[in-house]
C-alpha positions in Angstrom: 0.0 0.0 0.0 1.1 3.6 -0.6 1.5 6.1 2.3 -1.8 7.5 3.5 -3.5 9.4 6.3 -6.9 8.3 7.2 -9.3 10.5 9.3 -13.0 10.3 9.5 -14.7 12.3 12.3 -18.3 11.2 11.7 -20.1 9.2 14.3 -22.7 6.7 13.0 -25.7 5.9 15.0 -27.2 2.8 13.3 -30.5 1.2 14.3 -34.2 1.4 14.9 -35.5 4.6 16.6 -32.1 6.3 16.6 -33.6 9.4 14.9 -35.5 10.1 18.2 -32.1 10.9 19.8 -31.1 13.6 17.3 -31.8 16.3 19.8 -29.3 14.8 22.2 -26.7 14.5 19.5 -27.1 18.1 18.6 -27.0 19.2 22.2 -23.8 17.3 22.8 -22.1 19.4 20.2 -22.8 22.6 22.1 -25.3 23.9 19.5 -28.4 25.4 21.1 -30.2 26.1 17.8 -30.5 24.4 14.4 -32.0 24.5 11.0 -33.9 21.3 10.1 -33.4 20.9 6.3 -35.5 18.5 4.3 -36.8 17.9 0.8 -40.5 16.9 0.3 -43.3 17.2 2.7 -43.5 13.4 3.0 -41.3 13.5 6.1 -44.0 15.7 7.7 -46.8 13.4 6.6 -45.0 10.3 7.9 -44.4 11.8 11.3 -40.6 11.8 11.0 -40.4 15.6 11.0 -42.5 15.7 14.1 -40.3 13.3 15.9 -37.2 15.3 15.0 -38.8 18.5 16.3 -39.9 16.8 19.5 -36.4 15.5 20.1 -34.9 18.9 19.6 -37.5 20.5 21.9 -36.8 17.9 24.6 -33.1 19.0 24.6 -33.9 22.7 24.6 -32.6 23.2 21.1 -34.5 25.9 19.2 -35.0 25.4 15.5 -36.4 26.6 12.2 -37.5 24.1 9.5 -37.0 24.6 5.8 -38.1 22.1 3.1 -37.9 22.3 -0.7 -34.5 20.7 -1.4 -34.8 19.0 -4.8 -32.9 16.1 -6.4 -29.7 17.7 -7.9 -29.9 20.6 -5.3 -29.8 24.2 -6.4 -27.5 27.0 -5.3 -30.4 29.4 -5.0 -32.0 27.2 -2.3 -28.7 26.9 -0.5 -28.4 30.7 -0.5 -31.9 31.0 0.8 -31.1 28.7 3.7 -27.8 30.5 4.5 -29.8 33.8 4.7 -32.2 32.1 7.3 -29.2 30.7 9.2 -27.7 34.2 9.5 -30.9 36.0 10.3 -31.9 33.6 13.0 -28.3 33.0 14.2 -28.7 29.3 14.0 -25.7 27.2 15.1 -26.2 23.8 13.4 -27.8 22.1 10.4 -29.9 18.9 10.8 -30.3 17.3 7.4 -33.3 14.9 7.1 -33.4 13.1 3.8 -31.0 11.6 1.2 -27.8 12.8 -0.4 -29.3 15.9 -2.0 -30.4 17.3 1.4 -27.1 16.5 2.9 -25.2 18.0 0.0 -27.2 21.2 0.6 -26.6 21.0 4.3 -22.9 20.9 3.9 -22.9 23.9 1.6 -25.1 25.8 4.1 -22.7 24.9 6.9 -19.8 26.3 5.0 -21.6 29.4 3.9 -23.2 30.4 7.3 -20.0 31.9 8.8 -18.6 33.2 5.4 -19.0 36.8 4.2 -18.8 36.0 0.5 -20.8 33.9 -1.9 -20.9 30.2 -0.9 -20.2 29.4 -4.6 -16.7 30.5 -4.0 -16.0 27.2 -2.3 -17.3 25.3 -5.3 -15.5 27.3 -7.9 -12.1 27.2 -6.1 -12.0 30.8 -5.1 -12.1 30.1 -1.4 -11.3 27.3 1.0 -13.6 26.3 3.9 -12.0 27.5 7.1 -15.1 27.5 9.3 -18.4 25.7 9.3 -21.3 25.1 11.6 -21.8 21.4 12.6 -23.9 19.2 10.4 -26.1 16.3 11.6 -28.0 13.8 9.4 -31.0 11.6 9.6 -30.9 9.4 6.4 -34.0 8.4 4.5 -32.1 7.1 1.5 -28.9 5.2 1.0 -26.9 6.1 -2.1 -24.3 8.8 -2.0 -22.4 8.0 1.2 -22.7 11.7 2.2 -23.5 10.6 5.7 -19.9 9.8 6.4 -17.8 11.9 4.0 -16.6 15.5 3.4 -18.2 16.0 0.0 -21.2 17.9 -1.3 -22.5 18.7 -4.8 -24.7 21.6 -5.8 -25.8 23.0 -9.2 -25.5 26.7 -10.1 -29.0 27.8 -11.3 -27.7 30.2 -13.9 -24.5 28.6 -15.3 -25.7 25.0 -14.8 -22.3 24.0 -13.4 -22.6 21.0 -11.1 -19.5 21.4 -8.9 -18.4 19.9 -5.5 -17.4 21.3 -2.2 -15.0 19.4 0.1 -13.7 19.8 3.6 -13.3 17.6 6.7 -15.2 20.3 8.5 -18.2 19.3 6.5 -18.3 15.7 7.7 -21.5 15.2 9.7 -20.8 15.2 13.4 -23.4 12.4 13.8 -25.4 10.5 11.1 -28.4 8.4 12.0 -28.9 5.4 9.7 -32.2 3.7 10.6 -33.1 1.2 7.8 -36.8 1.5 8.7 -36.8 5.1 7.5 -35.8 3.8 4.0 -38.5 1.2 3.6 -40.6 3.5 1.4 -37.9 4.2 -1.2 -39.4 3.5 -4.6 -38.1 0.7 -6.8 -36.7 3.3 -9.3 -34.7 5.1 -6.7 -33.5 1.8 -5.2 -32.1 1.0 -8.6 -30.5 4.4 -9.0 -29.0 4.2 -5.6 -27.5 0.8 -6.3 -25.8 2.1 -9.4 -24.6 5.2 -7.6 -22.8 2.9 -5.1 -21.3 0.9 -8.0 -20.0 4.1 -9.6 -18.4 5.2 -6.3 -16.5 1.9 -6.2 -15.8 1.4 -9.9 -14.4 4.9 -10.6 -11.7 3.9 -8.1 -11.4 0.2 -9.0 -10.8 0.9 -12.7 -9.0 4.2 -12.8 -6.4 3.7 -10.0 -2.9 3.3 -11.3 -2.2 1.3 -8.1 -4.9 -0.6 -6.3 -3.9 -2.8 -3.3 -5.4 -6.3 -3.2 -7.2 -5.4 0.1 -9.0 -2.5 -1.6 -10.0 -4.5 -4.6 -11.4 -7.3 -2.4 -13.2 -4.7 -0.2 -14.8 -3.1 -3.2 -15.9 -6.4 -4.6 -17.5 -7.3 -1.3 -19.4 -4.0 -1.3 -20.6 -4.6 -4.8 -21.7 -8.2 -4.2 -23.6 -6.9 -1.1 -25.4 -4.3 -3.2 -26.4 -6.8 -5.8 -27.6 -9.3 -3.3 -29.6 -6.8 -1.2 -31.0 -5.0 -4.2 -32.5 -8.3 -5.4 -33.9 -8.9 -1.9 -35.4 -5.4 -1.6 -37.0 -5.5 -5.1 -38.9 -8.6 -3.8 -39.6 -7.4 -0.3 -39.0 -3.6 0.4 -39.6 -4.2 4.1 -36.7 -6.6 4.5 -34.9 -4.7 7.4 -31.7 -6.8 7.3 -31.3 -6.3 3.5 -32.1 -2.6 3.9 -29.5 -2.3 6.6 -26.7 -4.1 4.7 -27.5 -2.0 1.6 -27.3 1.2 3.6 -24.0 0.2 5.2 -22.5 -0.8 1.8 -23.5 2.7 0.6 -21.7 4.3 3.5 -18.6 2.1 3.1 -18.3 2.8 -0.6 -17.4 6.5 0.0 -16.3 7.0 3.6 -12.6 6.9 2.6 -11.8 3.3 3.5 -11.7 2.0 -0.1 -9.2 4.8 -1.0 -6.5 4.2 1.6 -3.2 3.2 0.1 -4.5 3.8 -3.5 -2.7 5.8 -6.1 -3.7 7.6 -9.3 -7.5 7.4 -9.1 -10.1 9.8 -10.5 -13.9 10.3 -10.6 -14.3 9.6 -14.3 -18.0 8.6 -14.6 -19.0 11.3 -12.1 -17.3 13.9 -14.3 -19.4 13.0 -17.2 -22.7 12.4 -15.3 -22.7 15.7 -13.5 -23.3 17.3 -16.9 -26.3 15.1 -17.5 -28.0 15.9 -14.2 -27.1 19.6 -14.5 -28.5 20.0 -18.0 -31.4 17.5 -17.9 -32.1 17.1 -14.2 -31.6 13.4 -14.5 -31.5 11.6 -11.1 -27.8 11.1 -10.4 -27.9 7.4 -10.2 -30.0 7.1 -13.4 -27.4 9.1 -15.2 -24.6 7.0 -13.9 -26.5 3.8 -15.1 -26.2 5.3 -18.6 -22.6 6.6 -18.3 -20.9 3.7 -16.4 -21.1 0.9 -18.9 -20.4 3.2 -21.8 -17.3 4.6 -20.1 -16.2 1.0 -19.2 -16.4 0.0 -22.9 -14.4 3.1 -23.8 -11.8 2.6 -21.0 -11.4 -1.1 -20.8 -8.1 -1.4 -22.7 -6.4 1.0 -20.3 -6.7 -1.5 -17.4 -7.3 -4.9 -19.1 -6.2 -6.9 -16.0 -8.7 -5.0 -13.8 -11.6 -5.5 -16.2 -10.7 -9.2 -16.4 -10.8 -9.5 -12.7 -14.1 -7.6 -12.5 -15.7 -10.1 -15.0 -14.5 -13.1 -13.0 -15.1 -11.9 -9.5 -18.4 -10.2 -10.0 -20.1 -12.4 -12.7 -18.0 -15.6 -13.1 -17.2 -14.9 -16.7 -14.0 -14.3 -18.6 -13.1 -11.3 -20.7 -13.7 -7.6 -20.3 -16.5 -7.5 -22.9 -18.3 -10.4 -21.2 -18.1 -8.7 -17.8 -19.4 -5.4 -19.2 -22.3 -7.2 -20.9 -23.2 -8.9 -17.7 -23.1 -5.6 -15.9 -25.3 -4.0 -18.5 -27.8 -6.9 -18.1 -27.8 -6.4 -14.3 -28.6 -2.7 -14.7 -31.5 -3.5 -17.0 -32.7 -6.2 -14.6 -33.1 -3.8 -11.7 -34.9 -1.2 -13.7 -32.3 1.5 -14.3 -31.9 3.2 -17.7 -29.1 2.1 -20.0 -29.2 4.6 -22.8 -29.4 8.4 -23.2 -32.9 8.1 -24.7 -34.1 5.9 -21.7 -32.9 8.7 -19.4 -34.8 11.3 -21.5 -31.7 12.8 -23.1 -31.7 13.3 -26.9 -28.7 12.4 -29.0 -28.6 16.0 -30.2 -27.7 17.0 -26.6 -24.3 15.2 -26.7 -22.3 18.3 -27.7 -23.7 20.5 -24.9 -23.1 17.7 -22.4 -19.5 17.4 -23.5 -19.0 21.2 -23.2 -20.4 21.1 -19.7 -18.4 18.1 -18.6 -15.2 19.7 -19.7 -15.7 22.5 -17.2 -15.7 19.9 -14.4 -12.8 18.1 -16.0 -10.7 21.3 -15.8 -11.9 21.9 -12.2 -10.8 18.4 -11.2 -7.6 18.5 -13.1 -8.8 15.7 -15.5 -8.5 17.7 -18.7 -5.2 16.1 -19.4 -6.8 12.7 -19.6 -10.1 13.7 -21.2 -10.7 16.0 -24.2 -14.1 17.1 -25.4 -13.9 14.6 -28.2 -13.2 11.7 -25.8 -16.3 12.7 -23.8 -18.3 12.8 -27.0 -17.1 9.3 -27.8 -18.2 8.0 -24.4 -21.6 9.5 -24.7 -22.1 8.1 -28.2 -21.5 4.6 -26.7 -24.6 5.3 -24.6 -26.9 6.0 -27.6 -27.9 2.4 -28.2 
C-alpha cells in the first residue's frame, strides 16, 4: 500500500429509533439552535419531522425548518437557507433526507460563517475554514454523504454542477435507521445501487495502483449491493437487507476504499454531472447510462482490472463479457441504459461534452479527457 493518512470524524448511530435521539446528539455538540433541512413534505406526513422536532424540543434546542430541497440541489435554495441561518443566528444544520439534502446542508454549513458567496467554495475561489456542525438523519442510502466530506450543488444560472470538500463538513453524527428507507421506490433503489457501484468502480478501474485489500473490499461491497437490491425488489420491508444496503453505501465513499491507493479519479461522475445539470436526470440514473459506456471506452487501459471484474463479479472471462453482464444487471433492476431511456436526446451530446469539460478542468482531469473523448463515451450510450 502507498502512504496514507486516514481520518473520519463522523459518528454513525445505526438502528431502529435512533432518529429520536437527534436532539441529544445536537445538544452534545454545544449547539443550542439548528436548521432542520429537508426535501419533500413526505417526512412531515410520515411523522418523521414531528419526531425530529420533538427530540430537539426535549433538549432545549430551538429550530427553524426549511423544506424544498430537490434532487440535484440548487445553489439558490442553499443561499436562501444561508440567509435564514444568519438571520436567526442558527448554530447547526440537521439534514433529514438523502444525499441531496445532505449536500445542501454541507454547503449551508460552510456558507453560514462566510461573508462572501458560498459558490466561491465550489469554484475554487475560497477554502472552507469555518463551518457550523452538520447532523444527518438518512432516509435514502446512495451517496455516502452521511460519512464523508463532499457535497455537490448545481448553479442555477451557469448549470455548473460542482463539488465542495472539507473535513469540517463531515457530519458530526449521522443516523442510519433502515426502517426510514422502507418506502424508497423501486426506481430510486435501482438508481441508488448504481450510484454505489460508480463510487466503487471509478476507483477500481481508474487507480494506477490498487492494493489487493482494496480490490477485495470493493468487490465485497458490490456483491452486497447486488444481493440486497434483489432482496429489496422482492420485499421492500426486509430490514436486514435494507441495513446491509445502507451500510454498503456508507462504506463505498467514507474513505476506506481509498486508503493506500494511487492515481484514481472520478471519471464517470465527471461525465454524469453534466447530464444531471442540464437535464435534471437523477444522479444514479445518469450513472447507469454513463458507467457501462465509459467502461467500454476505458477497458483497454486497465485490461487486467476488467478481467478481474468479470471473473469476481459475474463468473465470466473477458472484459466484454463482464461489461455485458453488468449491462444486463442494470436492466434487470430497472435502471436506464441509454441516453434516450434517461430522457436525453442524441442531439444533446455536444452540450453535455462542453459542460463536462468544465468539471474536467476543475478536477484536473482535462489532461486525460478531451471534449472529443467525452463525446465518444456519450455516443456509446446512444444504443
